[in-house]
C-alpha positions as CSV (number, residue, x, y, z in Angstrom):
1,X,58.9,88.0,111.8
2,X,61.5,89.5,109.5
3,X,65.1,88.4,110.2
4,X,68.4,89.8,109.0
5,X,71.3,87.4,108.6
6,X,74.7,89.1,108.9
7,X,77.2,87.2,106.9
8,X,80.9,87.4,107.7
9,X,82.4,89.8,105.1
10,X,85.9,89.4,103.5
11,X,88.0,91.1,106.1
12,X,91.4,90.3,104.7
13,X,92.9,89.6,101.3
14,X,93.2,85.9,100.7
15,X,91.5,85.0,104.0
16,X,89.0,82.1,103.9
17,X,87.9,82.1,107.5
18,X,88.3,84.0,110.8
19,X,88.3,83.1,114.4
20,X,85.8,84.4,117.0
21,X,87.9,85.9,119.8
22,X,85.1,87.8,121.6
23,X,81.3,88.2,121.5
24,X,79.9,91.6,122.5
25,X,76.3,90.4,122.4
26,X,74.4,87.4,123.6
27,X,71.2,85.8,122.4
28,X,68.3,88.0,123.4
29,X,70.3,91.2,123.5
30,X,69.0,94.3,121.9
31,X,71.6,95.8,119.4
32,X,71.6,99.1,117.6
33,X,72.9,99.8,114.2
34,X,76.7,100.2,114.1
35,X,77.1,98.8,117.6
36,X,79.8,96.2,118.1
37,X,78.8,92.5,118.0
38,X,82.0,90.5,117.7
39,X,85.8,90.6,117.4
40,X,87.1,88.4,114.6
41,X,90.8,87.5,114.2
42,X,92.6,86.6,110.9
43,X,96.2,85.7,110.5
44,X,97.1,89.4,110.3
45,X,94.7,91.4,112.5
46,X,91.7,91.5,114.8
47,X,88.7,93.3,113.3
48,X,85.6,94.5,115.2
49,X,82.3,93.5,113.5
50,X,79.5,96.0,113.8
51,X,75.8,95.4,113.4
52,X,74.3,96.8,110.1
53,X,70.8,96.9,111.6
54,X,68.9,97.4,114.8
55,X,67.0,94.5,116.5
56,X,67.3,91.6,118.8
57,X,69.9,88.9,118.5
58,X,68.3,85.4,118.0
59,X,71.2,83.3,116.7
60,X,75.0,83.3,117.0
61,X,77.5,81.4,114.8
62,X,79.4,79.6,117.6
63,X,81.5,79.9,120.7
64,X,84.7,81.9,121.3
65,X,87.5,80.1,119.5
66,X,85.4,78.7,116.7
67,X,86.3,79.4,113.1
68,X,83.7,81.0,110.7
69,X,84.1,80.9,107.0
70,X,83.9,84.1,104.9
71,X,80.3,84.5,103.7
72,X,78.9,82.2,106.4
73,X,76.2,83.5,108.8
74,X,77.7,85.2,111.9
75,X,74.6,86.7,113.6
76,X,70.9,86.6,112.9
77,X,69.0,89.6,114.1
78,X,65.2,90.0,114.4
79,X,64.4,93.4,113.1
80,X,60.7,93.9,113.6
81,X,60.1,92.8,117.2
82,X,57.6,94.8,119.2
83,X,59.0,96.3,122.3
84,X,56.8,96.6,125.5
85,X,58.4,97.9,128.6
86,X,61.9,97.1,127.3
87,X,60.9,93.5,126.6
88,X,60.6,91.8,123.3
89,X,57.2,90.2,122.5
90,X,57.5,87.0,120.4
91,X,55.3,86.2,117.4
92,X,51.8,84.7,118.1
93,X,51.9,80.9,118.6
94,X,50.6,78.7,115.9
95,X,47.7,76.3,116.6
96,X,50.1,73.4,116.9
97,X,52.3,75.3,119.3
98,X,49.3,76.2,121.4
99,X,48.2,72.6,121.6
100,X,51.7,71.4,122.5
101,X,52.0,74.1,125.2
102,X,48.6,73.2,126.7
103,X,49.5,69.5,126.8
104,X,52.9,70.3,128.5
105,X,51.2,72.6,131.0
106,X,48.7,69.9,131.9
107,X,51.4,67.3,132.4
108,X,53.7,69.8,134.3
109,X,51.5,72.1,136.4
110,X,53.2,75.2,137.7
111,X,56.0,75.1,135.1
112,X,56.1,77.9,132.6
113,X,56.8,77.0,129.0
114,X,58.9,79.3,126.7
115,X,57.8,78.6,123.1
116,X,60.5,78.4,120.5
117,X,60.7,78.1,116.8
118,X,62.3,75.3,114.8
119,X,65.9,74.8,115.9
120,X,68.6,76.4,113.7
121,X,72.1,75.1,112.9
122,X,73.4,78.2,114.6
123,X,73.8,78.3,118.3
124,X,70.5,79.1,120.1
125,X,67.1,80.1,118.7
126,X,64.6,82.5,120.1
127,X,65.2,84.9,123.0
128,X,67.1,83.3,125.9
129,X,67.2,79.6,124.7
130,X,70.2,77.7,125.9
131,X,70.4,79.9,128.9
132,X,69.3,78.8,132.4
133,X,65.9,80.1,133.3
134,X,65.5,81.9,136.6
135,X,63.7,79.9,139.2
136,X,61.9,81.4,142.2
137,X,63.9,81.2,145.3
138,X,62.3,79.4,148.2
139,X,62.7,81.6,151.3
140,X,61.9,80.7,154.8
141,X,59.9,83.2,156.8
142,X,62.0,85.3,159.1
143,X,61.3,84.3,162.7
144,X,60.2,87.1,165.0
145,X,60.8,87.0,168.7
146,X,57.7,86.1,170.6
147,X,56.3,88.8,172.8
148,X,56.7,88.4,176.6
149,X,54.3,89.6,179.2
150,X,54.4,93.4,179.4
151,X,55.2,93.8,175.7
152,X,58.8,92.9,176.0
153,X,60.4,90.6,173.4
154,X,62.5,87.6,174.2
155,X,66.3,88.1,173.8
156,X,68.1,85.6,171.5
157,X,70.9,83.9,173.3
158,X,74.2,84.4,171.4
159,X,76.6,81.5,171.1
160,X,80.1,82.0,172.5
161,X,82.7,82.3,169.7
162,X,85.9,80.2,169.6
163,X,87.8,83.4,170.1
164,X,86.0,84.0,173.4
165,X,86.4,80.4,174.5
166,X,90.2,80.4,174.1
167,X,90.5,83.5,176.2
168,X,90.1,81.2,179.2
169,X,93.3,79.4,178.5
170,X,96.1,80.7,180.7
171,X,99.1,82.2,178.8
172,X,101.4,85.2,178.9
173,X,100.6,88.2,176.6
174,X,103.5,87.3,174.4
175,X,102.3,83.7,173.9
176,X,98.8,85.0,173.2
177,X,100.1,87.4,170.6
178,X,102.1,84.7,168.9
179,X,99.2,82.3,168.9
180,X,97.0,85.0,167.4
181,X,99.5,85.7,164.6
182,X,99.8,81.9,163.9
183,X,96.0,81.4,164.0
184,X,96.2,78.9,166.8
185,X,93.3,78.3,169.2
186,X,95.0,78.2,172.7
187,X,92.3,76.0,174.0
188,X,93.5,73.2,171.6
189,X,97.1,73.4,172.7
190,X,98.2,70.7,175.2
191,X,100.5,71.6,178.0
192,X,102.0,69.9,181.1
193,X,102.0,73.1,183.1
194,X,99.3,75.4,184.4
195,X,99.7,77.7,181.4
196,X,100.5,77.5,177.6
197,X,104.1,78.3,176.9
198,X,106.1,79.0,173.7
199,X,107.5,75.4,173.8
200,X,103.9,74.2,173.7
201,X,103.2,76.3,170.6
202,X,106.3,74.9,169.0
203,X,105.2,71.3,169.7
204,X,101.7,72.1,168.3
205,X,103.2,73.5,165.1
206,X,105.3,70.3,164.7
207,X,102.4,67.9,165.2
208,X,99.3,70.0,164.8
209,X,98.9,69.5,161.1
210,X,97.3,66.1,161.6
211,X,94.6,67.9,163.6
212,X,93.7,70.1,160.7
213,X,95.9,73.1,161.6
214,X,97.0,75.3,158.6
215,X,99.1,78.4,159.1
216,X,97.5,81.7,158.1
217,X,98.0,82.6,154.4
218,X,99.5,79.1,153.8
219,X,99.7,78.0,150.2
220,X,96.7,75.8,149.3
221,X,96.1,73.7,146.3
222,X,93.8,75.5,143.9
223,X,91.3,74.0,141.5
224,X,92.5,73.2,138.0
225,X,91.5,75.9,135.5
226,X,91.2,74.8,131.9
227,X,91.9,77.8,129.6
228,X,91.0,77.6,125.9
229,X,93.9,78.6,123.6
230,X,92.3,81.1,121.3
231,X,93.0,84.3,119.5
232,X,96.4,85.8,119.7
233,X,97.6,83.0,122.1
234,X,96.7,80.4,119.5
235,X,98.5,82.3,116.7
236,X,101.6,82.6,118.8
237,X,101.5,78.8,119.6
238,X,101.1,77.9,115.9
239,X,103.8,80.3,114.7
240,X,106.3,79.2,117.4
241,X,105.6,75.5,116.7
242,X,106.1,76.0,113.0
243,X,109.3,77.9,113.5
244,X,110.9,75.3,115.8
245,X,109.6,72.4,113.7
246,X,110.9,73.8,110.4
247,X,114.1,75.8,111.3
248,X,117.3,74.3,112.7
249,X,118.2,77.0,115.2
250,X,121.6,77.8,116.6
251,X,122.3,80.5,119.2
252,X,125.5,82.5,119.7
253,X,126.1,84.7,122.8
254,X,128.9,87.3,123.4
255,X,129.6,89.8,126.1
256,X,129.6,93.5,125.4
257,X,130.9,96.4,127.5
258,X,128.3,99.1,127.3
259,X,129.8,101.5,129.8
260,X,130.5,104.2,127.3
261,X,127.2,103.6,125.5
262,X,125.2,104.0,128.7
263,X,127.1,107.2,129.6
264,X,126.4,108.6,126.1
265,X,122.7,107.6,126.4
266,X,122.5,109.5,129.8
267,X,124.0,112.6,128.1
268,X,121.6,112.4,125.2
269,X,118.6,112.1,127.5
270,X,119.7,115.0,129.6
271,X,119.7,117.2,126.5
272,X,116.8,115.7,124.6
273,X,114.4,118.6,125.0
274,X,110.9,117.6,123.9
275,X,112.1,114.4,122.2
276,X,111.3,111.0,123.6
277,X,113.6,109.4,126.2
278,X,116.1,107.1,124.7
279,X,116.3,103.4,125.8
280,X,118.9,100.9,124.7
281,X,116.7,99.7,121.8
282,X,117.0,102.6,119.3
283,X,120.8,102.7,119.8
284,X,120.9,98.9,119.2
285,X,118.8,99.3,116.0
286,X,121.2,102.0,114.7
287,X,124.1,99.6,115.3
288,X,122.2,96.8,113.5
289,X,121.5,99.0,110.5
290,X,125.1,100.0,110.2
291,X,126.3,96.4,110.5
292,X,123.8,94.6,108.2
293,X,125.3,95.8,104.8
294,X,128.4,93.6,105.5
295,X,126.2,90.6,106.3
296,X,123.2,90.7,103.9
297,X,122.3,87.0,104.5
298,X,121.1,87.9,108.0
299,X,118.6,90.5,106.7
300,X,116.7,87.9,104.6
301,X,113.6,85.7,104.4
302,X,113.7,82.0,103.4
303,X,110.9,80.5,101.4
304,X,111.7,76.8,102.1
305,X,109.0,75.5,99.9
306,X,110.3,77.3,96.8
307,X,113.9,77.0,98.0
308,X,114.6,80.7,97.6
309,X,116.4,83.1,100.0
310,X,115.6,86.8,99.4
311,X,118.2,89.2,100.7
312,X,116.4,92.5,101.4
313,X,118.0,95.9,100.7
314,X,115.7,97.7,103.2
315,X,115.7,96.8,106.9
316,X,112.2,96.3,108.1
317,X,112.9,95.6,111.7
318,X,110.5,93.5,113.8
319,X,110.2,94.6,117.5
320,X,108.8,91.9,119.8
321,X,106.4,93.5,122.2
322,X,104.6,91.9,125.2
323,X,100.9,92.8,125.5
324,X,98.0,91.5,127.6
325,X,96.9,89.4,124.7
326,X,100.4,87.9,124.2
327,X,103.5,88.5,122.1
328,X,103.2,90.7,119.0
329,X,105.9,91.8,116.6
330,X,105.2,95.3,115.1
331,X,107.5,96.3,112.3
332,X,109.6,99.5,112.0
333,X,109.6,100.1,108.2
334,X,112.9,101.3,106.6
335,X,114.7,101.4,109.9
336,X,118.0,102.3,108.1
337,X,116.5,105.7,107.1
338,X,115.7,106.8,110.6
339,X,117.9,108.5,113.1
340,X,118.0,107.5,116.8
341,X,115.3,110.0,117.8
342,X,112.9,109.0,115.0
343,X,113.4,105.4,116.0
344,X,112.6,106.2,119.6
345,X,109.4,107.9,118.5
346,X,108.3,105.1,116.2
347,X,109.1,102.5,118.9
348,X,106.9,104.3,121.4
349,X,104.0,104.7,118.9
350,X,104.1,101.0,117.9
351,X,104.3,99.8,121.5
352,X,101.3,101.8,122.5
353,X,99.3,100.6,119.5
354,X,100.3,97.0,120.3
355,X,99.1,97.3,123.9
356,X,95.8,98.9,122.8
357,X,95.3,96.2,120.1
358,X,95.2,98.9,117.4
359,X,98.1,97.8,115.1
360,X,97.2,97.9,111.4
361,X,97.8,94.7,109.4
362,X,100.6,96.5,107.5
363,X,102.4,97.2,110.8
364,X,102.5,93.5,111.8
365,X,104.1,91.8,108.8
366,X,106.9,91.9,106.3
367,X,109.8,92.1,108.8
368,X,113.3,91.1,107.6
369,X,115.0,90.8,111.0
370,X,113.7,91.0,114.6
371,X,115.0,92.3,117.9
372,X,113.5,90.9,121.1
373,X,114.3,92.3,124.5
374,X,113.0,91.6,128.1
375,X,114.5,94.9,129.3
376,X,115.6,94.7,133.0
377,X,114.3,91.1,133.1
378,X,116.6,90.1,130.3
379,X,118.6,87.5,132.3
380,X,122.1,86.3,131.6
381,X,121.4,84.9,128.1
382,X,118.4,84.0,126.0
383,X,117.8,81.6,123.1
384,X,115.1,83.5,121.1
385,X,113.0,81.7,118.6
386,X,113.2,83.0,115.0
387,X,110.2,84.8,113.6
388,X,109.6,82.7,110.5
389,X,110.3,83.2,107.5
390,X,113.1,85.5,108.8
391,X,116.5,83.9,109.4
392,X,117.8,85.8,112.4
393,X,116.6,87.3,115.7
394,X,118.7,89.4,118.1
395,X,118.2,89.4,121.9
396,X,120.0,92.0,124.1
397,X,120.1,90.9,127.7
398,X,120.2,92.6,131.1
399,X,123.0,95.1,131.8
400,X,124.9,94.3,135.0
401,X,127.8,96.0,136.7
402,X,130.9,93.9,137.4
403,X,134.7,94.5,138.0
404,X,136.8,94.0,134.9
405,X,140.5,94.3,134.1
406,X,141.5,97.3,132.1
407,X,145.2,96.7,131.5
408,X,146.7,96.4,135.0
409,X,143.7,98.0,136.7
410,X,140.4,96.7,137.9
411,X,137.5,99.0,137.1
412,X,133.8,98.9,137.3
413,X,132.1,98.3,134.0
414,X,128.5,97.8,132.7
415,X,128.3,94.6,130.8
416,X,125.6,93.0,128.7
417,X,125.3,89.7,126.9
418,X,124.0,89.8,123.4
419,X,122.3,86.7,122.0
420,X,121.5,85.9,118.3
421,X,119.6,82.9,117.0
422,X,120.0,82.1,113.3
423,X,118.6,79.6,110.7
424,X,121.5,77.2,110.1
425,X,120.2,76.4,106.6
426,X,121.0,80.0,105.6
427,X,123.4,81.4,108.1
428,X,126.7,79.8,109.1
429,X,128.1,80.1,112.6
430,X,131.1,82.1,111.5
431,X,128.8,84.7,109.9
432,X,126.6,85.0,113.0
433,X,129.7,85.4,115.2
434,X,131.2,88.0,112.8
435,X,128.0,89.9,112.7
436,X,127.9,90.1,116.5
437,X,131.5,91.3,116.5
438,X,130.4,94.1,114.1
439,X,127.7,95.1,116.5
440,X,130.1,95.0,119.4
441,X,132.4,97.5,117.6
442,X,129.6,100.1,117.4
443,X,128.2,99.4,120.9
444,X,131.6,99.6,122.7
445,X,132.6,102.7,120.7
446,X,129.3,104.5,120.5
447,X,130.6,107.6,118.8
448,X,130.7,105.5,115.6
449,X,126.9,105.3,115.7
450,X,126.7,108.9,114.7
451,X,129.6,108.8,112.2
452,X,128.9,108.5,108.4
């Protein structure tokens, strides 16, 4: 039979291999031309591979998590199979295969043999190999009640359930209700009186665990579940390990009064018309873009192998976004040229694309500084990990209301801690603290965000 070998194409400039993150087909499946067969991940993006031909899948390159080299066989498809009643008929057996099958059948009567061809280095060969074969289930005949004289059938005696048995234990309605809520069989509770009391239930709860009692909905140990680290999760693990291994981090945290900023944000949202609702993030980005020119070493990338720091003129701001697949960092290009509403629109677009797994490779690389925020879960302070080869990452934390002194008065204020982690090889502690003080000026006097 004619077979088509689909080789992994070059799906990224400079990429030598890609990881299998999902199979959409299995051996024996019928595929149509242009139908999806696998998702392959490179360092930059996940790409869906489509079948160039129609046919039946007979070989796969490996398991999820395996690496496949560019140009290596990914899938082998049998293209001239004969279909009969939606089943694929294999090629006629050779004389040697017939002889082997007859010998096997003679030695194993009642066992059906599925003929296969010579094994291939790829996983599986032939329809269904490597998959458990269905075995006939042995079923016992259903007993029927024997007829009694007069055509009547014998009635099956029903066993008395434990619930019905415990109904014979004497107890007040309140004790019965409590025992039912606790999942306790009253018949198993010992008592010195003629009826079960609350004190007897208390004693049973203290000492009944040894008799196998477990409260309803009690926490139970669950089975260990090994999870293979693949795809996006593996990329995150590799990047974070490389960042912490190579970069001497330090983190600086300061408190910012965002009372006026939050009031201004509420006014802007009340009059936004058809524009997107503003969160704290676009306002924070505007403040970063206004502060960066005075601290160019923070908007930089460090090539530690070449020993070169590149201070970037444009601000390509990475925005850490949590997705079902893990943490991704889409990049807002030329953030310094966008106003607060344009930033809000771009943030929404990139976040939706990240959650849907549809970010383009150009939207996931080339950042010069990153902002990471946990929103309302932001906590008191964070120590974010730098997105290598950048040299700084900023982490706004949760906004809380607290009483503060304003002169001689105590007033209610909205306060937020702001964290920044920097690469100490490039950024000094004084520069990081001064940069945060610059941000603080804009965030505590928000009218400056809209001043030239």
